[in-house]
Every structure is written in C-alpha cells, then in structure tokens.
Residue, then its C-alpha position, 0 to 999 in steps of 0.5 A: m379778188r372778184p370772182l371774173r379777175l381770178c378767172a382769167k388769172h386762172a385761165k393764164l396759169v393754164d395757157i402757162v401749163l398748155k404751152d410747156p413743150n414737155v406737157q400734153s394736156v390739161m385740166s382744169s375748174i374754179g370753184v369748188g362746192n357742188g352745191s354745199p354750203n361750203m362753195t368757194l370760188n377762190q380756189g382753182g385746181c389744174l390736172s395734167l399730163a405730160k408726154s410720154r418720156k420718148q416725147r420728152k426732154l426733162k423728168v417730171d420734177e425737172v419741168i414741175t421746177e420749170l413751171n415753177a419758175k413761170l407760174a411765179n410771175i403771175r400775179d394774185i394768184n398762187a399754184y402749187l406743183q407736185n407730183p402724186p405718186t403712183i401709186t396711193i394709200g390714204g391720205r389725202q391731196t394737199k399743197s403740203l411736200y409731206q403729209y402724216t396719218l396718225s392712227s390708235p386702235v382707240 
C-alpha cells in the first residue's frame, strides 16, 4: 500500500474515533523513526482521551468494544484498541492482550 493511501485510511480511522460521543480528543501520528534506519510508514498510532465519566454513558471498555465494531469496517487497515493500565510497571506497549516479563539473576 502506498503511503498516501495509508494516510487516507488513517485519517478515516481518526475521524470515526473523534466523532464518537464518548471521546473528547484524539492525537494521531503516522510513521515511526525519527531519522533512524528503521523508519516505517506502514504504522501509525492514535491516543484518544475519553470524556469524563460524568459526560459519557459508557465505560471505557464498552467504548472500545463499540469503536472496534466501527473500525473493523475500514478496509486495508487494522486497528488495535486497548485501555492501558493506570500505572505501568515495566513492559512495553503491544498489540496483545497480555504481556509477560521474565527475569533471571543469571
């Protein structure tokens, strides 16, 4: 897929999230790299801020379920929505539901 087509798909995804009545704002970016040789134009990210609990009818996980159904209709792009923990101790952001960290004194 050419970058311009990806940008259009990414913009459509952001538009759907932003139009959700439970979402306050969205920040998005496309491409990763900052000049590194690992620059990739086929990935992007969005950070959504939900409205306060008093201003929305759904819990965050319910909003994610609702948005997953809407975003699944966009062809040629995959969206992975997650509600990150309030406090993150170690680990990385991933597309998976669970993450394990193994450590050893050796």
